[in-house]
Structures are given as C-alpha cells and as structure tokens.
C-alpha positions as a Markdown table, in Angstrom:
| # | Residue | x | y | z |
|---|---|---|---|---|
| 1 | Met | -95.9 | -119.5 | 14.5 |
| 2 | Gly | -95.2 | -122.4 | 12.1 |
| 3 | Leu | -96.3 | -126.1 | 12.3 |
| 4 | Ile | -93.6 | -128.7 | 12.8 |
| 5 | Val | -94.2 | -132.1 | 11.3 |
| 6 | Ala | -92.3 | -135.3 | 12.4 |
| 7 | Glu | -91.8 | -137.7 | 9.6 |
| 8 | Lys | -90.8 | -141.2 | 10.4 |
| 9 | Thr | -87.6 | -142.4 | 8.8 |
| 10 | Asn | -87.4 | -145.7 | 10.4 |
| 11 | Asn | -90.5 | -147.9 | 11.2 |
| 12 | Thr | -88.9 | -150.2 | 13.8 |
| 13 | Thr | -89.2 | -147.8 | 16.9 |
| 14 | Ile | -92.0 | -149.7 | 18.3 |
| 15 | Asn | -89.9 | -152.9 | 18.0 |
| 16 | Lys | -86.8 | -151.2 | 19.7 |
| 17 | Ile | -89.1 | -150.0 | 22.5 |
| 18 | Leu | -90.6 | -153.5 | 23.1 |
| 19 | Ile | -87.0 | -155.0 | 22.9 |
| 20 | Met | -85.7 | -152.4 | 25.4 |
| 21 | Gln | -88.7 | -153.0 | 27.8 |
| 22 | Ala | -88.2 | -156.8 | 27.8 |
| 23 | Ser | -84.6 | -156.1 | 28.3 |
| 24 | Val | -85.1 | -153.8 | 31.2 |
| 25 | Ala | -87.4 | -156.3 | 32.9 |
| 26 | Val | -84.9 | -159.1 | 32.5 |
| 27 | Ser | -81.9 | -156.9 | 33.7 |
| 28 | Val | -83.8 | -155.6 | 36.8 |
| 29 | Ser | -85.1 | -159.1 | 37.7 |
| 30 | Leu | -81.5 | -160.6 | 37.4 |
| 31 | Gly | -80.5 | -157.7 | 39.7 |
| 32 | Phe | -82.9 | -158.8 | 42.3 |
| 33 | Leu | -82.0 | -162.5 | 41.8 |
| 34 | Ala | -78.3 | -161.6 | 42.5 |
| 35 | Phe | -78.7 | -159.3 | 45.3 |
| 36 | Thr | -81.8 | -160.4 | 47.2 |
| 37 | Gly | -82.9 | -163.9 | 46.1 |
| 38 | Glu | -85.4 | -166.0 | 44.2 |
| 39 | Asn | -88.7 | -164.6 | 45.8 |
| 40 | Ala | -87.8 | -161.0 | 44.8 |
| 41 | Phe | -86.7 | -162.2 | 41.4 |
| 42 | Ile | -90.1 | -163.9 | 40.8 |
| 43 | Ser | -91.9 | -160.8 | 42.0 |
| 44 | Ser | -89.8 | -158.6 | 39.8 |
| 45 | Ile | -90.5 | -160.8 | 36.8 |
| 46 | Ile | -94.3 | -160.5 | 37.5 |
| 47 | Gly | -93.9 | -156.7 | 37.7 |
| 48 | Gly | -92.1 | -156.5 | 34.5 |
| 49 | Ala | -94.7 | -158.8 | 32.9 |
| 50 | Thr | -97.4 | -156.6 | 34.1 |
| 51 | Ala | -95.9 | -153.7 | 32.3 |
| 52 | Phe | -94.7 | -155.4 | 29.1 |
| 53 | Leu | -97.6 | -157.6 | 28.2 |
| 54 | Pro | -100.3 | -154.7 | 27.8 |
| 55 | Asn | -97.7 | -152.7 | 25.9 |
| 56 | Leu | -97.1 | -155.6 | 23.5 |
| 57 | Tyr | -100.9 | -156.0 | 23.0 |
| 58 | Phe | -101.2 | -152.3 | 22.3 |
| 59 | Ala | -98.4 | -152.4 | 19.8 |
| 60 | Tyr | -100.2 | -155.3 | 18.1 |
| 61 | Arg | -103.5 | -153.5 | 18.1 |
| 62 | Ile | -102.0 | -150.4 | 16.4 |
| 63 | Ser | -100.1 | -152.5 | 13.8 |
| 64 | Leu | -103.5 | -154.0 | 12.7 |
| 65 | Ala | -104.6 | -150.4 | 11.9 |
| 66 | Lys | -101.6 | -149.8 | 9.7 |
| 67 | Gly | -102.9 | -148.4 | 6.2 |
| 68 | Glu | -106.4 | -147.7 | 7.4 |
| 69 | Ser | -108.3 | -144.4 | 7.5 |
| 70 | Ala | -107.7 | -141.8 | 10.1 |
| 71 | Lys | -110.9 | -142.6 | 11.9 |
| 72 | Lys | -110.1 | -146.3 | 12.1 |
| 73 | Ile | -106.6 | -145.5 | 13.3 |
| 74 | Val | -107.9 | -143.3 | 16.1 |
| 75 | Gln | -110.5 | -145.9 | 17.0 |
| 76 | Ser | -107.9 | -148.6 | 17.2 |
| 77 | Phe | -105.8 | -146.3 | 19.4 |
| 78 | Tyr | -108.5 | -145.7 | 21.9 |
| 79 | Ser | -109.7 | -149.2 | 21.8 |
| 80 | Gly | -106.2 | -150.6 | 22.3 |
| 81 | Glu | -105.3 | -148.0 | 25.1 |
| 82 | Ser | -108.5 | -148.7 | 27.1 |
| 83 | Arg | -108.0 | -152.4 | 26.8 |
| 84 | Lys | -104.2 | -152.0 | 27.8 |
| 85 | Val | -105.3 | -150.3 | 31.1 |
| 86 | Leu | -107.9 | -153.0 | 31.7 |
| 87 | Met | -105.2 | -155.7 | 31.1 |
| 88 | Thr | -102.7 | -153.8 | 33.4 |
| 89 | Cys | -105.5 | -153.7 | 36.2 |
| 90 | Ala | -106.3 | -157.5 | 35.6 |
| 91 | Leu | -102.6 | -158.5 | 35.8 |
| 92 | Phe | -102.1 | -156.4 | 39.0 |
| 93 | Ala | -105.1 | -158.4 | 40.5 |
| 94 | Ile | -103.5 | -161.7 | 39.4 |
| 95 | Ala | -100.0 | -160.7 | 40.6 |
| 96 | Phe | -101.2 | -159.9 | 44.1 |
| 97 | Gln | -102.8 | -163.3 | 44.3 |
| 98 | Val | -99.5 | -165.0 | 44.0 |
| 99 | Pro | -98.3 | -166.4 | 47.2 |
| 100 | Gly | -95.3 | -164.6 | 48.6 |
| 101 | Val | -95.1 | -161.9 | 46.0 |
| 102 | Leu | -93.1 | -158.9 | 47.2 |
| 103 | Phe | -94.5 | -155.5 | 46.6 |
| 104 | Phe | -91.3 | -153.6 | 46.2 |
| 105 | Pro | -89.5 | -155.7 | 43.6 |
| 106 | Leu | -92.8 | -156.0 | 41.7 |
| 107 | Met | -93.2 | -152.2 | 41.6 |
| 108 | Ile | -89.6 | -151.3 | 40.9 |
| 109 | Cys | -89.6 | -153.5 | 37.7 |
| 110 | Phe | -92.9 | -152.5 | 36.7 |
| 111 | Val | -92.0 | -148.7 | 37.0 |
| 112 | Ser | -88.6 | -149.4 | 35.3 |
| 113 | Val | -90.2 | -151.1 | 32.3 |
| 114 | Leu | -92.6 | -148.1 | 31.9 |
| 115 | Ser | -89.8 | -145.6 | 32.2 |
| 116 | Val | -88.4 | -147.1 | 28.9 |
| 117 | Phe | -90.9 | -144.8 | 27.1 |
| 118 | Trp | -89.2 | -141.7 | 28.6 |
| 119 | Leu | -85.8 | -143.0 | 27.6 |
| 120 | Ala | -87.0 | -143.8 | 24.1 |
| 121 | Leu | -88.0 | -140.1 | 23.5 |
| 122 | Ile | -84.1 | -139.4 | 23.9 |
| 123 | Leu | -82.8 | -142.3 | 22.3 |
| 124 | Phe | -84.8 | -142.6 | 19.2 |
| 125 | Ala | -85.3 | -138.9 | 18.4 |
| 126 | Gln | -82.9 | -139.6 | 15.5 |
| 127 | Asp | -85.6 | -141.8 | 14.0 |
| 128 | Tyr | -87.6 | -138.7 | 13.1 |
| 129 | Glu | -86.9 | -135.9 | 10.7 |
| 130 | Phe | -88.5 | -132.7 | 11.9 |
| 131 | Asn | -89.5 | -130.3 | 9.1 |
| 132 | Ser | -91.2 | -126.9 | 9.2 |
| 133 | Val | -94.4 | -126.6 | 7.3 |
| 134 | Arg | -94.2 | -122.8 | 7.3 |
| 135 | Lys | -94.4 | -121.3 | 3.7 |
| 136 | Asp | -92.0 | -118.5 | 4.7 |
| 137 | Gly | -89.2 | -120.6 | 5.7 |
C-alpha cells in the first residue's frame, strides 16, 4: 500500500474557513432575527461567537508556528487546541449568564458554525494536490 501526500497549493484555506464561519454565524443570526425576533437573534450571535472566537484564536496560534521545527509546530497545535477548548467552555459559561439568552438559537448557530469544517472538506478539496509517494507508480 502506498503513501498518499497532500500538498498545499493555496495557503488561504484557513482564511476561507474563518470567513465562511463568520458568514454562517451572521446568516443564521439574521434568519433568527427575521423569523423569531431580537432575543433569538442576540442568542444566536452569542452562539456563533462562542464557536468562532476560539477558532480564530487557534488559527492565530498555528500561524505563529509557521516555519518552525516540527516539534514546535506540534507543541503549538496542542497548546492552541487545549486553549481553544478552555476558551469555548469559558464562553459558554459567560453566554449562559446573559439574561434572557435562549438555548435553541444559541446552540443552532454554534453547531452551524462548527459544521463549516465538514463543508470545507468538500469545498476546498481542490486546494490540495494528492500525489502518490510509491516508487512503483
């Protein structure tokens, strides 16, 4: 069995994902504003921010490790991921302290923003070139 290597042909994938996440948060929140009202809109914005801000921080942490040794990159990845989880927990704790926050719009927008990662796998597959590393073909 051969090894398949994905080579990056476009370095803006992270930026595209972050833009898509922000767009999804705004779109879902505007949908709640249009169909259910201001309280649901605010709750939805809070849910979107709870998903988006930790991902923005993680992207920043990873960008700082660009050009570093493999060990430094892995350390940055684990450090960024653990801080991202802690940040998400803290943002949820803060979100549920907001008077009148609605659980359903908050969670719908939170899950919608996180689902962008799955959509990105499909949409940005063309950003990668897959090459076989096998010597026999």
